[in-house]
C-alpha positions in Angstrom: -21.5 -14.0 -17.1 -18.0 -13.8 -15.5 -15.2 -12.7 -17.9 -12.4 -15.1 -18.9 -8.8 -14.5 -18.0 -5.5 -15.1 -19.8 -2.1 -14.6 -18.2 1.4 -14.0 -19.6 4.3 -14.7 -17.3 7.5 -12.8 -18.3 11.2 -13.8 -18.2 13.7 -12.7 -15.6 15.5 -15.7 -14.1 15.3 -15.9 -10.4 13.2 -12.7 -10.4 10.4 -14.9 -11.8 9.9 -16.5 -8.5 7.6 -13.5 -7.8 5.2 -15.2 -10.4 4.2 -17.5 -7.6 2.5 -14.7 -5.7 0.5 -13.9 -8.8 -0.6 -17.6 -9.2 -1.6 -17.6 -5.5 -3.6 -14.4 -5.8 -5.5 -15.8 -8.8 -6.2 -19.0 -6.8 -7.5 -16.9 -3.9 -9.8 -15.0 -6.3 -11.1 -18.3 -7.7 -9.8 -17.4 -11.2 -8.6 -20.2 -13.5 -7.1 -18.8 -16.7 -8.3 -20.1 -20.0 -5.0 -19.3 -21.7 -1.4 -19.0 -20.5 1.8 -17.8 -22.2 5.3 -17.7 -20.8 8.9 -16.8 -21.6 11.9 -18.3 -19.8 11.2 -18.7 -16.1 7.6 -17.5 -16.9 7.2 -20.5 -19.2 8.2 -22.8 -16.4 5.8 -21.1 -13.9 3.1 -21.1 -16.6 3.6 -24.9 -17.1 3.1 -25.4 -13.4 -0.1 -23.6 -13.4 -1.3 -25.1 -16.7 -0.6 -28.6 -15.3 -3.1 -27.9 -12.5 -0.7 -27.1 -9.6 -2.0 -24.6 -7.1 0.1 -21.5 -6.3 0.6 -22.8 -2.7 1.9 -26.1 -4.1 4.3 -24.4 -6.4 5.4 -22.1 -3.5 6.0 -25.1 -1.2 7.9 -27.0 -3.9 10.2 -24.1 -4.8 11.0 -23.4 -1.1 11.6 -27.1 -0.3 14.4 -27.1 -2.9 15.7 -23.6 -3.3 15.6 -22.9 0.5 18.1 -25.7 1.1 21.6 -25.4 -0.5 22.3 -29.1 0.0 19.2 -30.0 -2.0 20.2 -27.6 -4.8 23.7 -29.1 -4.9 22.3 -32.6 -5.0 20.1 -31.9 -7.9 22.8 -30.0 -9.8 25.0 -33.1 -9.3 22.3 -35.2 -10.9 22.2 -32.8 -13.8 26.0 -33.3 -14.5 27.0 -34.7 -17.9 26.4 -38.4 -18.1 29.7 -39.2 -19.8 33.1 -37.6 -20.5 32.2 -37.6 -24.2 29.1 -35.5 -23.5 31.0 -33.1 -21.3 33.6 -32.6 -24.1 31.0 -32.3 -26.9 31.9 -29.4 -29.1 34.7 -28.5 -26.8 34.9 -27.8 -23.1 32.1 -25.4 -22.1 32.4 -25.0 -18.3 30.1 -21.9 -18.3 27.3 -23.5 -20.3 25.1 -25.9 -18.4 22.8 -28.3 -20.1 19.4 -26.7 -19.4 17.5 -29.8 -20.4 19.3 -31.9 -17.8 18.8 -29.2 -15.1 15.1 -28.9 -15.7 14.8 -32.7 -15.6 16.4 -32.6 -12.1 14.4 -29.7 -10.8 10.9 -29.7 -12.4 8.1 -31.1 -10.2 6.5 -34.4 -11.3 3.2 -32.7 -11.8 4.5 -31.1 -15.0 3.8 -33.6 -17.8 5.9 -34.5 -20.8 3.6 -33.1 -23.5 1.5 -30.0 -24.1 -1.5 -32.3 -24.7 -1.5 -33.4 -21.1 -1.8 -29.9 -19.7 -5.2 -28.8 -18.2 -4.9 -25.2 -19.6 -3.6 -24.3 -23.1 0.0 -23.0 -22.8 2.2 -21.1 -25.3 5.9 -21.1 -24.7 8.3 -18.8 -26.4 11.9 -19.3 -27.5 14.3 -17.4 -29.8 15.2 -19.1 -33.1 18.9 -18.1 -33.1 19.8 -18.7 -36.8 16.2 -18.0 -38.0 16.3 -14.6 -36.4 12.8 -14.8 -35.1 10.5 -15.8 -32.3 9.5 -19.4 -31.9 6.3 -20.3 -30.2 5.5 -23.8 -29.0 2.0 -25.1 -28.0 2.1 -28.7 -28.9 4.4 -31.8 -28.9 7.1 -32.2 -26.3 6.8 -29.8 -23.4 10.1 -30.2 -21.6 12.3 -29.4 -24.6 10.1 -26.3 -25.2 10.6 -25.2 -21.6 14.3 -25.8 -21.8 14.6 -23.8 -25.0 12.7 -20.9 -23.4 14.9 -20.9 -20.4 18.3 -21.2 -22.2 19.9 -18.0 -21.1 22.9 -17.2 -23.3 26.3 -17.7 -21.7 24.7 -19.7 -18.8 22.9 -22.5 -20.6 23.6 -24.3 -23.8 21.2 -23.7 -26.7 18.5 -26.3 -27.3 18.1 -28.1 -30.6 14.5 -28.8 -31.6 12.9 -29.4 -35.0 16.2 -28.6 -36.6 16.4 -25.2 -35.0 19.0 -23.8 -32.5 16.9 -22.2 -29.7 17.8 -19.8 -26.9 16.0 -17.8 -24.2 12.5 -16.8 -25.2 12.8 -13.5 -23.3 15.3 -12.2 -25.9 12.5 -11.7 -28.4 9.4 -11.5 -26.3 10.0 -10.8 -22.6 6.3 -10.7 -21.6 4.3 -12.5 -24.3 0.8 -11.1 -23.6 0.3 -10.5 -27.3 0.3 -14.2 -27.9 -3.0 -14.6 -26.0 -4.7 -11.2 -26.6 -7.6 -12.8 -28.4 -7.9 -15.9 -26.2 -9.6 -14.3 -23.2 -11.7 -11.3 -22.1 -9.1 -9.9 -19.7 -5.4 -10.3 -20.2 -2.9 -10.1 -17.4 0.9 -9.5 -18.0 3.5 -10.0 -15.3 6.8 -8.2 -16.0 9.7 -9.4 -13.8 12.6 -8.2 -16.1 13.6 -5.5 -13.6 16.4 -3.1 -14.4 20.0 -2.5 -13.2 20.3 -0.9 -9.8 23.2 0.7 -8.0 24.1 -1.7 -5.2 26.2 0.2 -2.7 27.5 2.2 -5.6 29.9 -0.7 -6.5 31.5 -0.9 -9.9 29.5 -3.6 -11.8 31.4 -6.7 -12.9 31.5 -7.7 -16.6 28.9 -10.4 -15.8 26.7 -7.8 -14.1 27.0 -5.5 -17.2 26.1 -8.4 -19.5 22.9 -9.3 -17.6 22.1 -5.6 -17.0 22.4 -4.8 -20.7 20.0 -7.7 -21.4 17.5 -6.2 -18.9 17.7 -2.8 -20.6 17.2 -4.5 -24.0 14.2 -6.4 -22.8 12.7 -3.3 -21.1 13.0 -1.5 -24.5 11.2 -4.3 -26.2 8.4 -4.2 -23.6 8.0 -0.4 -23.8 7.7 -0.7 -27.6 5.1 -3.5 -27.4 3.0 -1.4 -24.9 2.8 1.4 -27.5 1.2 -1.1 -29.9 -1.1 -3.0 -27.6 -1.5 -3.3 -23.8 -2.7 -6.1 -21.6 -5.7 -5.1 -19.5 -3.6 -5.6 -16.4 0.2 -5.2 -16.1 1.9 -5.9 -12.8 5.6 -5.4 -12.1 6.8 -6.9 -8.8 9.8 -5.0 -7.2 12.5 -7.4 -8.2 15.2 -5.2 -9.6 17.7 -5.7 -6.8 17.9 -9.4 -7.5 20.1 -10.9 -10.1 19.1 -13.4 -12.7 20.6 -16.4 -10.8 19.7 -15.4 -7.3 17.5 -18.5 -6.8 18.9 -19.2 -3.4 17.6 -15.9 -2.2 14.0 -17.2 -2.5 12.9 -16.3 1.0 14.0 -12.7 0.8 12.7 -12.2 -2.7 9.3 -13.7 -1.8 9.0 -11.7 1.3 9.8 -8.4 -0.5 7.4 -9.0 -3.4 4.3 -10.3 -1.4 2.5 -7.0 -1.8 2.0 -7.8 -5.5 -0.8 -10.1 -4.5 -3.0 -7.3 -3.2 -2.1 -5.0 -6.1 -3.1 -7.7 -8.6 -6.4 -8.3 -6.7 -7.2 -4.6 -6.9 -6.4 -4.4 -10.6 -8.5 -7.5 -11.3 -11.5 -5.9 -9.5 -11.1 -2.7 -11.5 -10.8 -4.6 -14.8 -14.0 -6.6 -14.0 -15.9 -3.5 -13.0 -14.8 -1.7 -16.2 -15.8 -4.6 -18.3 -19.2 -4.9 -16.6 -19.8 -1.2 -17.0 -19.0 -1.3 -20.7 -21.3 -4.3 -21.1 -24.2 -2.4 -19.4 -23.7 0.7 -21.5 -23.6 -1.5 -24.6 -27.0 -3.1 -23.7 -28.5 0.3 -23.0 -27.3 1.6 -26.3 -29.0 -1.3 -28.1 -32.2 -0.8 -26.2 -32.3 2.9 -27.1 -31.5 2.1 -30.7 
């Protein structure tokens, strides 16, 4: 009997475009996960997969938009505040975009409104700001959960849901493989957090430092989690040289991370072989007993 698979897509902004390669690799292997978890951009990619979209379809859709500046600008214009009152709500916040509006302008139509309409169970993380804890969504409205999970502080406004102020799910759980560790035989984690890199040895700006410090914090959380439990497979595409908002660099990022597909396929093969070997030994042990 073939083992079941679960996959956790991590947060990382534009670096999460590399998740598409992972989805394509699983498609090519004929693997359909029975459980998916995601944080931030990983929640969005996970929703695409859970809705039944093939990796190639997600890839084509992303390139058709992010590969054309005019298309991105048009959709950003659609996501602008609907009224002056909305724009002035709680004061002028020119640096905080409404992530719910932006997702509405950019998400493919294949992603449904509710969790119940998904074809594969999905768990989406967010951070409960005033509750000081992780929030996990797996039912009800899907789009608000995705928006909350992707609400990067200082870039997007927090999202209100169920009376809670929610921000980026990657703050508390950058790669949420622990949420599905009991839901499948083999768990895959995909870490696209990356780490600050010296770019031509230039002095980082205050924005670079802010995002870089967040990367270091997330890597610390991941390292601590791995000491407590590990996914059967953990892949880390080479995404560190890309910034969190480098979505327009999709072509370069995808070209530079394509080798993750072969790496994942090798790791899947090893994990399946190890599981089969353990099962054979277990049966022999019972026969001897």
